[in-house]
N, CA, C, O and the ligand as a Tripos MOL2 file, in Angstrom:
@<TRIPOS>MOLECULE
protein
  293   291    74     0     0
PROTEIN
NO_CHARGES

@<TRIPOS>ATOM
      1 N           0.8440   -1.1930   -0.0170 N.3       1 MET1
      2 CA          0.0080    0.0180   -0.0230 C.3       1 MET1
      3 C           0.8720    1.2360    0.0030 C.2       1 MET1
      4 O           1.7870    1.3560    0.8180 O.2       1 MET1
      5 N           0.5850    2.1180   -0.8720 N.am      2 VAL2
      6 CA          1.3750    3.3450   -0.9800 C.3       2 VAL2
      7 C           0.8240    4.3460   -0.0030 C.2       2 VAL2
      8 O          -0.3710    4.6390    0.0190 O.2       2 VAL2
      9 N           1.7050    4.8550    0.7910 N.am      3 ARG3
     10 CA          1.2420    5.8200    1.8010 C.3       3 ARG3
     11 C           1.8860    7.1740    1.5670 C.2       3 ARG3
     12 O           3.0620    7.2750    1.2160 O.2       3 ARG3
     13 N           1.1090    8.1820    1.7650 N.am      4 THR4
     14 CA          1.6730    9.5150    1.5980 C.3       4 THR4
     15 C           2.4330    9.8230    2.8860 C.2       4 THR4
     16 O           1.9170    9.6040    3.9820 O.2       4 THR4
     17 N           3.6120   10.3100    2.7570 N.am      5 ARG5
     18 CA          4.5280   10.5300    3.8900 C.3       5 ARG5
     19 C           3.8870   11.5060    4.9100 C.2       5 ARG5
     20 O           3.9000   11.2880    6.1210 O.2       5 ARG5
     21 N           3.3420   12.5650    4.3550 N.am      6 LYS6
     22 CA          2.9040   13.6160    5.2940 C.3       6 LYS6
     23 C           1.5990   13.3370    6.0210 C.2       6 LYS6
     24 O           1.2940   13.9140    7.0650 O.2       6 LYS6
     25 N           0.8550   12.4390    5.4300 N.am      7 LEU7
     26 CA         -0.4910   12.1760    6.0200 C.3       7 LEU7
     27 C          -0.5240   11.0740    7.0280 C.2       7 LEU7
     28 O          -1.3910   11.0740    7.9020 O.2       7 LEU7
     29 N           0.4000   10.1150    6.9460 N.am      8 LYS8
     30 CA          0.5260    9.0270    7.8700 C.3       8 LYS8
     31 C          -0.8070    8.2540    8.0640 C.2       8 LYS8
     32 O          -1.3410    7.6740    7.1180 O.2       8 LYS8
     33 N          -1.3150    8.2630    9.2810 N.am      9 SER9
     34 CA         -2.4600    7.4410    9.6110 C.3       9 SER9
     35 C          -3.7520    7.8510    8.8590 C.2       9 SER9
     36 O          -4.6760    7.0650    8.6520 O.2       9 SER9
     37 N          -3.7390    9.1130    8.4790 N.am     10 THR10
     38 CA         -4.9780    9.6020    7.8050 C.3      10 THR10
     39 C          -4.9240    9.3450    6.3140 C.2      10 THR10
     40 O          -5.7840    9.8270    5.5770 O.2      10 THR10
     41 N          -3.9170    8.5850    5.8440 N.am     11 ALA11
     42 CA         -3.8390    8.3540    4.4380 C.3      11 ALA11
     43 C          -4.9800    7.4610    3.9410 C.2      11 ALA11
     44 O          -5.2270    7.3490    2.7410 O.2      11 ALA11
     45 N          -5.6720    6.8250    4.9090 N.am     12 ARG12
     46 CA         -6.7760    5.9600    4.4790 C.3      12 ARG12
     47 C          -7.9390    6.7950    3.9530 C.2      12 ARG12
     48 O          -8.7560    6.3050    3.1740 O.2      12 ARG12
     49 N          -8.0130    8.0460    4.3760 N.am     13 PHE13
     50 CA         -9.0410    8.8960    3.7630 C.3      13 PHE13
     51 C          -8.4600    9.5480    2.4700 C.2      13 PHE13
     52 O          -7.4900   10.3050    2.5150 O.2      13 PHE13
     53 N          -9.0480    9.2420    1.4150 N.am     14 ARG14
     54 CA         -8.5350    9.8100    0.1730 C.3      14 ARG14
     55 C          -9.2630   11.0700   -0.2210 C.2      14 ARG14
     56 O          -9.1770   12.0890    0.4640 O.2      14 ARG14
     57 N          -9.9540   11.0040   -1.2880 N.am     15 ALA15
     58 CA        -10.7060   12.2050   -1.6810 C.3      15 ALA15
     59 C         -11.8390   12.4080   -0.7430 C.2      15 ALA15
     60 O         -12.2940   11.4660   -0.0940 O.2      15 ALA15
     61 N         -12.3110   13.6310   -0.6560 N.am     16 GLY16
     62 CA        -13.4740   13.9800    0.1840 C.3      16 GLY16
     63 C         -13.0500   14.6410    1.4370 C.2      16 GLY16
     64 O         -13.8510   15.3410    2.0570 O.2      16 GLY16
     65 N         -11.8330   14.4590    1.8480 N.am     17 PHE17
     66 CA        -11.3400   15.1750    2.9940 C.3      17 PHE17
     67 C         -10.2050   16.1110    2.5930 C.2      17 PHE17
     68 O          -9.2830   15.7120    1.8820 O.2      17 PHE17
     69 N         -10.2750   17.2510    3.0150 N.am     18 GLY18
     70 CA         -9.2610   18.2670    2.6550 C.3      18 GLY18
     71 C          -7.9840   17.9920    3.3730 C.2      18 GLY18
     72 O          -7.9730   17.2130    4.3260 O.2      18 GLY18
     73 N          -6.9150   18.5920    2.9610 N.am     19 LYS19
     74 CA         -5.6180   18.3410    3.5780 C.3      19 LYS19
     75 C          -5.5500   18.8820    5.0260 C.2      19 LYS19
     76 O          -4.9370   18.2720    5.9020 O.2      19 LYS19
     77 N          -6.1720   19.9990    5.2400 N.am     20 THR20
     78 CA         -6.1070   20.6190    6.5680 C.3      20 THR20
     79 C          -6.9180   19.7730    7.5400 C.2      20 THR20
     80 O          -6.5460   19.6080    8.7020 O.2      20 THR20
     81 N          -7.9950   19.2580    7.0610 N.am     21 VAL21
     82 CA         -8.8030   18.4130    7.9910 C.3      21 VAL21
     83 C          -8.0030   17.1580    8.3790 C.2      21 VAL21
     84 O          -7.9780   16.7490    9.5400 O.2      21 VAL21
     85 N          -7.3690   16.5790    7.3930 N.am     22 LYS22
     86 CA         -6.5800   15.3450    7.6440 C.3      22 LYS22
     87 C          -5.4420   15.6440    8.5900 C.2      22 LYS22
     88 O          -5.1790   14.8510    9.4940 O.2      22 LYS22
     89 N          -4.7680   16.7430    8.4180 N.am     23 GLU23
     90 CA         -3.6220   17.0640    9.2850 C.3      23 GLU23
     91 C          -4.0440   17.2940   10.7030 C.2      23 GLU23
     92 O          -3.3450   16.9690   11.6630 O.2      23 GLU23
     93 N          -5.2370   17.8790   10.7960 N.am     24 ARG24
     94 CA         -5.7070   18.1470   12.1900 C.3      24 ARG24
     95 C          -6.0740   16.8450   12.8670 C.2      24 ARG24
     96 O          -5.7670   16.6120   14.0360 O.2      24 ARG24
     97 N          -6.7450   16.0000   12.0900 N.am     25 LEU25
     98 CA         -7.1290   14.7020   12.6230 C.3      25 LEU25
     99 C          -5.9060   13.8100   12.9870 C.2      25 LEU25
    100 O          -5.9430   13.0410   13.9480 O.2      25 LEU25
    101 N          -4.8370   13.9430   12.1890 N.am     26 ARG26
    102 CA         -3.6210   13.2000   12.4640 C.3      26 ARG26
    103 C          -3.0290   13.5650   13.7810 C.2      26 ARG26
    104 O          -2.5970   12.6980   14.5400 O.2      26 ARG26
    105 N          -3.0040   14.8710   14.0700 N.am     27 LYS27
    106 CA         -2.4860   15.3750   15.3370 C.3      27 LYS27
    107 C          -3.2530   14.7870   16.4970 C.2      27 LYS27
    108 O          -2.6640   14.3510   17.4860 O.2      27 LYS27
    109 N          -4.5810   14.7740   16.3750 N.am     28 VAL28
    110 CA         -5.3790   14.2520   17.4540 C.3      28 VAL28
    111 C          -5.1540   12.7690   17.5860 C.2      28 VAL28
    112 O          -5.0680   12.2490   18.6980 O.2      28 VAL28
    113 N          -5.0570   12.0840   16.4740 N.am     29 GLU29
    114 CA         -4.8700   10.6170   16.5590 C.3      29 GLU29
    115 C          -3.5300   10.2610   17.1670 C.2      29 GLU29
    116 O          -3.4380    9.3410   17.9790 O.2      29 GLU29
    117 N          -2.5260   10.9580   16.7940 N.am     30 GLU30
    118 CA         -1.1820   10.6490   17.3640 C.3      30 GLU30
    119 C          -1.1770   10.9130   18.8380 C.2      30 GLU30
    120 O          -0.5450   10.1600   19.5790 O.2      30 GLU30
    121 N          -1.8230   11.9060   19.2930 N.am     31 LYS31
    122 CA         -1.8320   12.2460   20.6670 C.3      31 LYS31
    123 C          -2.6490   11.1730   21.4500 C.2      31 LYS31
    124 O          -2.2770   10.7950   22.5610 O.2      31 LYS31
    125 N          -3.7180   10.7130   20.8720 N.am     32 SER32
    126 CA         -4.5900    9.7750   21.5370 C.3      32 SER32
    127 C          -3.9380    8.3720   21.6400 C.2      32 SER32
    128 O          -4.3400    7.5580   22.4710 O.2      32 SER32
    129 N          -2.9370    8.1060   20.7910 N.am     33 LYS33
    130 CA         -2.2800    6.8230   20.8880 C.3      33 LYS33
    131 C          -1.2330    6.7500   21.9520 C.2      33 LYS33
    132 O          -0.8420    5.6680   22.3900 O.2      33 LYS33
    133 N          -0.7730    7.9190   22.3710 N.am     34 LYS34
    134 CA          0.2620    7.9500   23.4210 C.3      34 LYS34
    135 C          -0.3720    7.7600   24.8030 C.2      34 LYS34
    136 O          -1.5770    7.9470   24.9750 O.2      34 LYS34
    137 N           0.4370    7.3950   25.7590 N.am     35 ARG35
    138 CA         -0.0350    7.2640   27.0880 C.3      35 ARG35
    139 C          -0.3880    8.5790   27.6660 C.2      35 ARG35
    140 O           0.2890    9.5810   27.4360 O.2      35 ARG35
    141 N          -1.4650    8.5850   28.4340 N.am     36 GLN36
    142 CA         -1.9230    9.8240   29.0330 C.3      36 GLN36
    143 C          -1.7670    9.7870   30.5340 C.2      36 GLN36
    144 O          -1.5830    8.7330   31.1430 O.2      36 GLN36
    145 N          -1.8460   10.9500   31.1010 N.am     37 LYS37
    146 CA         -1.6790   11.0580   32.5260 C.3      37 LYS37
    147 C          -3.0080   10.7810   33.2160 C.2      37 LYS37
    148 O          -4.0370   11.3560   32.8610 O.2      37 LYS37
    149 N          -2.9740    9.9010   34.1960 N.am     38 CYS38
    150 CA         -4.1810    9.5120   34.8950 C.3      38 CYS38
    151 C          -4.6590   10.6230   35.8530 C.2      38 CYS38
    152 O          -3.8830   11.1460   36.6530 O.2      38 CYS38
    153 N          -5.9220   10.9580   35.7540 N.am     39 PRO39
    154 CA         -6.4430   12.0270   36.5970 C.3      39 PRO39
    155 C          -6.5970   11.5890   38.0720 C.2      39 PRO39
    156 O          -6.8470   12.4290   38.9360 O.2      39 PRO39
    157 N          -6.4550   10.3250   38.3550 N.am     40 TYR40
    158 CA         -6.5990    9.7720   39.7160 C.3      40 TYR40
    159 C          -5.2310    9.6300   40.4160 C.2      40 TYR40
    160 O          -5.0380   10.1110   41.5320 O.2      40 TYR40
    161 N          -4.2930    8.9580   39.7310 N.am     41 CYS41
    162 CA         -3.0060    8.6770   40.3820 C.3      41 CYS41
    163 C          -1.8910    9.5010   39.7730 C.2      41 CYS41
    164 O          -0.7550    9.4100   40.2360 O.2      41 CYS41
    165 N          -2.1600   10.2910   38.7690 N.am     42 LYS42
    166 CA         -1.2250   11.1780   38.0830 C.3      42 LYS42
    167 C          -0.0300   10.4760   37.4770 C.2      42 LYS42
    168 O           1.0280   11.0810   37.3020 O.2      42 LYS42
    169 N          -0.1890    9.2150   37.1580 N.am     43 LYS43
    170 CA          0.8870    8.4960   36.5180 C.3      43 LYS43
    171 C           0.5760    8.4430   34.9990 C.2      43 LYS43
    172 O          -0.5740    8.5070   34.5630 O.2      43 LYS43
    173 N           1.6370    8.3280   34.2570 N.am     44 LEU44
    174 CA          1.4410    8.2010   32.7990 C.3      44 LEU44
    175 C           1.2000    6.7400   32.4430 C.2      44 LEU44
    176 O           2.0690    6.0550   31.9050 O.2      44 LEU44
    177 N           0.0240    6.3000   32.7540 N.am     45 ALA45
    178 CA         -0.2970    4.8610   32.5560 C.3      45 ALA45
    179 C          -1.6480    4.6680   31.8680 C.2      45 ALA45
    180 O          -2.1160    3.5370   31.7320 O.2      45 ALA45
    181 N          -2.2440    5.7030   31.4570 N.am     46 VAL46
    182 CA         -3.5760    5.6290   30.9050 C.3      46 VAL46
    183 C          -3.4710    5.3750   29.3850 C.2      46 VAL46
    184 O          -2.8000    6.0860   28.6360 O.2      46 VAL46
    185 N          -4.1810    4.3160   28.9970 N.am     47 LYS47
    186 CA         -4.2450    4.0180   27.5820 C.3      47 LYS47
    187 C          -5.7060    4.0190   27.1050 C.2      47 LYS47
    188 O          -6.6570    3.7430   27.8360 O.2      47 LYS47
    189 N          -5.7900    4.3430   25.8590 N.am     48 LYS48
    190 CA         -7.1970    4.3410   25.3070 C.3      48 LYS48
    191 C          -7.6420    2.9140   24.9680 C.2      48 LYS48
    192 O          -6.9550    2.1830   24.2550 O.2      48 LYS48
    193 N          -8.7970    2.5440   25.4950 N.am     49 VAL49
    194 CA         -9.3130    1.1770   25.2430 C.3      49 VAL49
    195 C         -10.1000    1.2000   23.9380 C.2      49 VAL49
    196 O          -9.8350    0.4630   22.9900 O.2      49 VAL49
    197 N         -11.0290    2.0450   23.9520 N.am     50 SER50
    198 CA        -11.8030    2.2750   22.7100 C.3      50 SER50
    199 C         -12.2400    3.7380   22.6820 C.2      50 SER50
    200 O         -11.8050    4.5240   23.5230 O.2      50 SER50
    201 N         -13.0620    4.1000   21.7620 N.am     51 LYS51
    202 CA        -13.4330    5.4920   21.6310 C.3      51 LYS51
    203 C         -14.1060    5.9840   22.9040 C.2      51 LYS51
    204 O         -15.1960    5.5300   23.2520 O.2      51 LYS51
    205 N         -13.4490    6.9190   23.6020 N.am     52 GLY52
    206 CA        -14.0620    7.4890   24.7840 C.3      52 GLY52
    207 C         -13.8250    6.7210   26.0440 C.2      52 GLY52
    208 O         -14.2600    7.1480   27.1130 O.2      52 GLY52
    209 N         -13.1440    5.5880   25.9590 N.am     53 ILE53
    210 CA        -12.8960    4.7960   27.1730 C.3      53 ILE53
    211 C         -11.4100    4.7020   27.4200 C.2      53 ILE53
    212 O         -10.6350    4.3710   26.5230 O.2      53 ILE53
    213 N         -11.0290    4.9900   28.6240 N.am     54 TRP54
    214 CA         -9.6000    4.9920   29.0190 C.3      54 TRP54
    215 C          -9.3850    4.0550   30.1750 C.2      54 TRP54
    216 O         -10.2740    3.8470   31.0020 O.2      54 TRP54
    217 N          -8.2090    3.4940   30.2260 N.am     55 TYR55
    218 CA         -7.9030    2.5520   31.2960 C.3      55 TYR55
    219 C          -6.5440    2.8500   31.8730 C.2      55 TYR55
    220 O          -5.5630    2.9400   31.1350 O.2      55 TYR55
    221 N          -6.4690    3.0030   33.1540 N.am     56 CYS56
    222 CA         -5.2090    3.2590   33.8120 C.3      56 CYS56
    223 C          -4.6250    1.9870   34.3150 C.2      56 CYS56
    224 O          -5.2820    1.2640   35.0640 O.2      56 CYS56
    225 N          -3.3900    1.6740   33.9270 N.am     57 ARG57
    226 CA         -2.7530    0.4340   34.3480 C.3      57 ARG57
    227 C          -2.2120    0.5150   35.7230 C.2      57 ARG57
    228 O          -1.9960   -0.5100   36.3690 O.2      57 ARG57
    229 N          -1.9760    1.7450   36.2120 N.am     58 ALA58
    230 CA         -1.3660    1.8710   37.5100 C.3      58 ALA58
    231 C          -2.4150    1.7120   38.6120 C.2      58 ALA58
    232 O          -2.1610    0.9860   39.5730 O.2      58 ALA58
    233 N          -3.5600    2.3450   38.5210 N.am     59 CYS59
    234 CA         -4.5890    2.2160   39.5450 C.3      59 CYS59
    235 C          -5.7710    1.3780   39.1590 C.2      59 CYS59
    236 O          -6.7180    1.1900   39.9230 O.2      59 CYS59
    237 N          -5.6840    0.8720   37.9250 N.am     60 LYS60
    238 CA         -6.6860   -0.0260   37.3430 C.3      60 LYS60
    239 C          -8.0720    0.5430   37.3170 C.2      60 LYS60
    240 O          -9.0630   -0.1470   37.5540 O.2      60 LYS60
    241 N          -8.1180    1.8140   37.0250 N.am     61 LYS61
    242 CA         -9.4050    2.4660   36.8980 C.3      61 LYS61
    243 C          -9.7470    2.6340   35.4060 C.2      61 LYS61
    244 O          -8.9050    2.9550   34.5670 O.2      61 LYS61
    245 N         -11.0150    2.4010   35.1440 N.am     62 LYS62
    246 CA        -11.4900    2.5760   33.7590 C.3      62 LYS62
    247 C         -12.4390    3.7470   33.8170 C.2      62 LYS62
    248 O         -13.3180    3.8120   34.6760 O.2      62 LYS62
    249 N         -12.2580    4.6490   32.9150 N.am     63 PHE63
    250 CA        -13.1750    5.7590   32.9270 C.3      63 PHE63
    251 C         -13.4960    6.2580   31.5420 C.2      63 PHE63
    252 O         -12.7630    5.9890   30.5910 O.2      63 PHE63
    253 N         -14.5440    6.9550   31.4290 N.am     64 ALA64
    254 CA        -14.9900    7.4520   30.1410 C.3      64 ALA64
    255 C         -14.7050    8.8800   30.0130 C.2      64 ALA64
    256 O         -14.8230    9.6480   30.9680 O.2      64 ALA64
    257 N         -14.3150    9.2630   28.7940 N.am     65 SER65
    258 CA        -14.0700   10.6430   28.5390 C.3      65 SER65
    259 C         -14.4800   10.9440   27.1060 C.2      65 SER65
    260 O         -14.1990   10.1370   26.2210 O.2      65 SER65
    261 N         -15.1230   12.0540   26.8440 N.am     66 ARG66
    262 CA        -15.5160   12.3650   25.5150 C.3      66 ARG66
    263 C         -14.3720   12.8640   24.7250 C.2      66 ARG66
    264 O         -14.4380   12.9870   23.5010 O.2      66 ARG66
    265 N         -13.2910   13.1590   25.4400 N.am     67 ASN67
    266 CA        -12.1410   13.7220   24.7320 C.3      67 ASN67
    267 C         -11.3290   12.6550   24.0070 C.2      67 ASN67
    268 O         -11.3120   11.4840   24.3840 O.2      67 ASN67
    269 N         -10.6570   13.1100   22.9520 N.am     68 TYR68
    270 CA         -9.7900   12.1790   22.2640 C.3      68 TYR68
    271 C          -8.4820   11.9520   22.9540 C.2      68 TYR68
    272 O          -7.8100   10.9420   22.7440 O.2      68 TYR68
    273 N          -8.1310   12.8960   23.7750 N.am     69 TYR69
    274 CA         -6.9460   12.7570   24.6270 C.3      69 TYR69
    275 C          -7.2180   13.4790   25.9110 C.2      69 TYR69
    276 O          -8.1150   14.3190   25.9880 O.2      69 TYR69
    277 N          -6.4520   13.1580   26.9150 N.am     70 LEU70
    278 CA         -6.6260   13.7740   28.2130 C.3      70 LEU70
    279 C          -5.7660   15.0080   28.3450 C.2      70 LEU70
    280 O          -4.6300   15.0350   27.8730 O.2      70 LEU70
    281 N          -6.2880   16.0020   28.9670 N.am     71 GLU71
    282 CA         -5.4670   17.1990   29.2170 C.3      71 GLU71
    283 C          -4.5340   16.9100   30.3800 C.2      71 GLU71
    284 O          -4.9500   16.4130   31.4270 O.2      71 GLU71
    285 N          -3.3110   17.2200   30.1820 N.am     72 ASN72
    286 CA         -2.3160   17.0290   31.3160 C.3      72 ASN72
    287 C          -2.2610   18.2890   32.1070 C.2      72 ASN72
    288 O          -1.5760   19.2520   31.7600 O.2      72 ASN72
    289 N          -3.0110   18.2600   33.1940 N.am     73 LYS73
    290 CA         -3.0730   19.4410   34.0040 C.3      73 LYS73
    291 C          -1.9680   19.3900   35.0730 C.2      73 LYS73
    292 O          -1.8450   20.3140   35.8770 O.2      73 LYS73
    293 ZN         -4.3640    5.8660   37.5670 Zn       74 ZN74
@<TRIPOS>BOND
     1     1     2 1
     2     2     3 1
     3     3     4 2
     4     3     5 am
     5     5     6 1
     6     6     7 1
     7     7     8 2
     8     7     9 am
     9     9    10 1
    10    10    11 1
    11    11    12 2
    12    11    13 am
    13    13    14 1
    14    14    15 1
    15    15    16 2
    16    15    17 am
    17    17    18 1
    18    18    19 1
    19    19    20 2
    20    19    21 am
    21    21    22 1
    22    22    23 1
    23    23    24 2
    24    23    25 am
    25    25    26 1
    26    26    27 1
    27    27    28 2
    28    27    29 am
    29    29    30 1
    30    30    31 1
    31    31    32 2
    32    31    33 am
    33    33    34 1
    34    34    35 1
    35    35    36 2
    36    35    37 am
    37    37    38 1
    38    38    39 1
    39    39    40 2
    40    39    41 am
    41    41    42 1
    42    42    43 1
    43    43    44 2
    44    43    45 am
    45    45    46 1
    46    46    47 1
    47    47    48 2
    48    47    49 am
    49    49    50 1
    50    50    51 1
    51    51    52 2
    52    51    53 am
    53    53    54 1
    54    54    55 1
    55    55    56 2
    56    55    57 am
    57    57    58 1
    58    58    59 1
    59    59    60 2
    60    59    61 am
    61    61    62 1
    62    62    63 1
    63    63    64 2
    64    63    65 am
    65    65    66 1
    66    66    67 1
    67    67    68 2
    68    67    69 am
    69    69    70 1
    70    70    71 1
    71    71    72 2
    72    71    73 am
    73    73    74 1
    74    74    75 1
    75    75    76 2
    76    75    77 am
    77    77    78 1
    78    78    79 1
    79    79    80 2
    80    79    81 am
    81    81    82 1
    82    82    83 1
    83    83    84 2
    84    83    85 am
    85    85    86 1
    86    86    87 1
    87    87    88 2
    88    87    89 am
    89    89    90 1
    90    90    91 1
    91    91    92 2
    92    91    93 am
    93    93    94 1
    94    94    95 1
    95    95    96 2
    96    95    97 am
    97    97    98 1
    98    98    99 1
    99    99   100 2
   100    99   101 am
   101   101   102 1
   102   102   103 1
   103   103   104 2
   104   103   105 am
   105   105   106 1
   106   106   107 1
   107   107   108 2
   108   107   109 am
   109   109   110 1
   110   110   111 1
   111   111   112 2
   112   111   113 am
   113   113   114 1
   114   114   115 1
   115   115   116 2
   116   115   117 am
   117   117   118 1
   118   118   119 1
   119   119   120 2
   120   119   121 am
   121   121   122 1
   122   122   123 1
   123   123   124 2
   124   123   125 am
   125   125   126 1
   126   126   127 1
   127   127   128 2
   128   127   129 am
   129   129   130 1
   130   130   131 1
   131   131   132 2
   132   131   133 am
   133   133   134 1
   134   134   135 1
   135   135   136 2
   136   135   137 am
   137   137   138 1
   138   138   139 1
   139   139   140 2
   140   139   141 am
   141   141   142 1
   142   142   143 1
   143   143   144 2
   144   143   145 am
   145   145   146 1
   146   146   147 1
   147   147   148 2
   148   147   149 am
   149   149   150 1
   150   150   151 1
   151   151   152 2
   152   151   153 am
   153   153   154 1
   154   154   155 1
   155   155   156 2
   156   155   157 am
   157   157   158 1
   158   158   159 1
   159   159   160 2
   160   159   161 am
   161   161   162 1
   162   162   163 1
   163   163   164 2
   164   163   165 am
   165   165   166 1
   166   166   167 1
   167   167   168 2
   168   167   169 am
   169   169   170 1
   170   170   171 1
   171   171   172 2
   172   171   173 am
   173   173   174 1
   174   174   175 1
   175   175   176 2
   176   175   177 am
   177   177   178 1
   178   178   179 1
   179   179   180 2
   180   179   181 am
   181   181   182 1
   182   182   183 1
   183   183   184 2
   184   183   185 am
   185   185   186 1
   186   186   187 1
   187   187   188 2
   188   187   189 am
   189   189   190 1
   190   190   191 1
   191   191   192 2
   192   191   193 am
   193   193   194 1
   194   194   195 1
   195   195   196 2
   196   195   197 am
   197   197   198 1
   198   198   199 1
   199   199   200 2
   200   199   201 am
   201   201   202 1
   202   202   203 1
   203   203   204 2
   204   203   205 am
   205   205   206 1
   206   206   207 1
   207   207   208 2
   208   207   209 am
   209   209   210 1
   210   210   211 1
   211   211   212 2
   212   211   213 am
   213   213   214 1
   214   214   215 1
   215   215   216 2
   216   215   217 am
   217   217   218 1
   218   218   219 1
   219   219   220 2
   220   219   221 am
   221   221   222 1
   222   222   223 1
   223   223   224 2
   224   223   225 am
   225   225   226 1
   226   226   227 1
   227   227   228 2
   228   227   229 am
   229   229   230 1
   230   230   231 1
   231   231   232 2
   232   231   233 am
   233   233   234 1
   234   234   235 1
   235   235   236 2
   236   235   237 am
   237   237   238 1
   238   238   239 1
   239   239   240 2
   240   239   241 am
   241   241   242 1
   242   242   243 1
   243   243   244 2
   244   243   245 am
   245   245   246 1
   246   246   247 1
   247   247   248 2
   248   247   249 am
   249   249   250 1
   250   250   251 1
   251   251   252 2
   252   251   253 am
   253   253   254 1
   254   254   255 1
   255   255   256 2
   256   255   257 am
   257   257   258 1
   258   258   259 1
   259   259   260 2
   260   259   261 am
   261   261   262 1
   262   262   263 1
   263   263   264 2
   264   263   265 am
   265   265   266 1
   266   266   267 1
   267   267   268 2
   268   267   269 am
   269   269   270 1
   270   270   271 1
   271   271   272 2
   272   271   273 am
   273   273   274 1
   274   274   275 1
   275   275   276 2
   276   275   277 am
   277   277   278 1
   278   278   279 1
   279   279   280 2
   280   279   281 am
   281   281   282 1
   282   282   283 1
   283   283   284 2
   284   283   285 am
   285   285   286 1
   286   286   287 1
   287   287   288 2
   288   287   289 am
   289   289   290 1
   290   290   291 1
   291   291   292 2
@<TRIPOS>SUBSTRUCTURE
     1 MET1         2 RESIDUE 1 A MET
     2 VAL2         6 RESIDUE 1 A VAL
     3 ARG3        10 RESIDUE 1 A ARG
     4 THR4        14 RESIDUE 1 A THR
     5 ARG5        18 RESIDUE 1 A ARG
     6 LYS6        22 RESIDUE 1 A LYS
     7 LEU7        26 RESIDUE 1 A LEU
     8 LYS8        30 RESIDUE 1 A LYS
     9 SER9        34 RESIDUE 1 A SER
    10 THR10       38 RESIDUE 1 A THR
    11 ALA11       42 RESIDUE 1 A ALA
    12 ARG12       46 RESIDUE 1 A ARG
    13 PHE13       50 RESIDUE 1 A PHE
    14 ARG14       54 RESIDUE 1 A ARG
    15 ALA15       58 RESIDUE 1 A ALA
    16 GLY16       62 RESIDUE 1 A GLY
    17 PHE17       66 RESIDUE 1 A PHE
    18 GLY18       70 RESIDUE 1 A GLY
    19 LYS19       74 RESIDUE 1 A LYS
    20 THR20       78 RESIDUE 1 A THR
    21 VAL21       82 RESIDUE 1 A VAL
    22 LYS22       86 RESIDUE 1 A LYS
    23 GLU23       90 RESIDUE 1 A GLU
    24 ARG24       94 RESIDUE 1 A ARG
    25 LEU25       98 RESIDUE 1 A LEU
    26 ARG26      102 RESIDUE 1 A ARG
    27 LYS27      106 RESIDUE 1 A LYS
    28 VAL28      110 RESIDUE 1 A VAL
    29 GLU29      114 RESIDUE 1 A GLU
    30 GLU30      118 RESIDUE 1 A GLU
    31 LYS31      122 RESIDUE 1 A LYS
    32 SER32      126 RESIDUE 1 A SER
    33 LYS33      130 RESIDUE 1 A LYS
    34 LYS34      134 RESIDUE 1 A LYS
    35 ARG35      138 RESIDUE 1 A ARG
    36 GLN36      142 RESIDUE 1 A GLN
    37 LYS37      146 RESIDUE 1 A LYS
    38 CYS38      150 RESIDUE 1 A CYS
    39 PRO39      154 RESIDUE 1 A PRO
    40 TYR40      158 RESIDUE 1 A TYR
    41 CYS41      162 RESIDUE 1 A CYS
    42 LYS42      166 RESIDUE 1 A LYS
    43 LYS43      170 RESIDUE 1 A LYS
    44 LEU44      174 RESIDUE 1 A LEU
    45 ALA45      178 RESIDUE 1 A ALA
    46 VAL46      182 RESIDUE 1 A VAL
    47 LYS47      186 RESIDUE 1 A LYS
    48 LYS48      190 RESIDUE 1 A LYS
    49 VAL49      194 RESIDUE 1 A VAL
    50 SER50      198 RESIDUE 1 A SER
    51 LYS51      202 RESIDUE 1 A LYS
    52 GLY52      206 RESIDUE 1 A GLY
    53 ILE53      210 RESIDUE 1 A ILE
    54 TRP54      214 RESIDUE 1 A TRP
    55 TYR55      218 RESIDUE 1 A TYR
    56 CYS56      222 RESIDUE 1 A CYS
    57 ARG57      226 RESIDUE 1 A ARG
    58 ALA58      230 RESIDUE 1 A ALA
    59 CYS59      234 RESIDUE 1 A CYS
    60 LYS60      238 RESIDUE 1 A LYS
    61 LYS61      242 RESIDUE 1 A LYS
    62 LYS62      246 RESIDUE 1 A LYS
    63 PHE63      250 RESIDUE 1 A PHE
    64 ALA64      254 RESIDUE 1 A ALA
    65 SER65      258 RESIDUE 1 A SER
    66 ARG66      262 RESIDUE 1 A ARG
    67 ASN67      266 RESIDUE 1 A ASN
    68 TYR68      270 RESIDUE 1 A TYR
    69 TYR69      274 RESIDUE 1 A TYR
    70 LEU70      278 RESIDUE 1 A LEU
    71 GLU71      282 RESIDUE 1 A GLU
    72 ASN72      286 RESIDUE 1 A ASN
    73 LYS73      290 RESIDUE 1 A LYS
    74 ZN74       293 GROUP 0 **** ****
């Protein structure tokens, strides 16, 4: 499969989506794949289970968030 270098994961969307939209989505996607900081134990152990559901491996809490990534406060 030929992938466009700049678009990475969003290369699956071809026509129909503008370049700016894809780049914005890519940023969100890349951030959501990384481990996030847990709002309960403040450890970087939270992983996304599925859309809107997060799981912390440190304190074993599962929680829902509408966000694509968690804000590190
Ligand atoms: Zn935690």
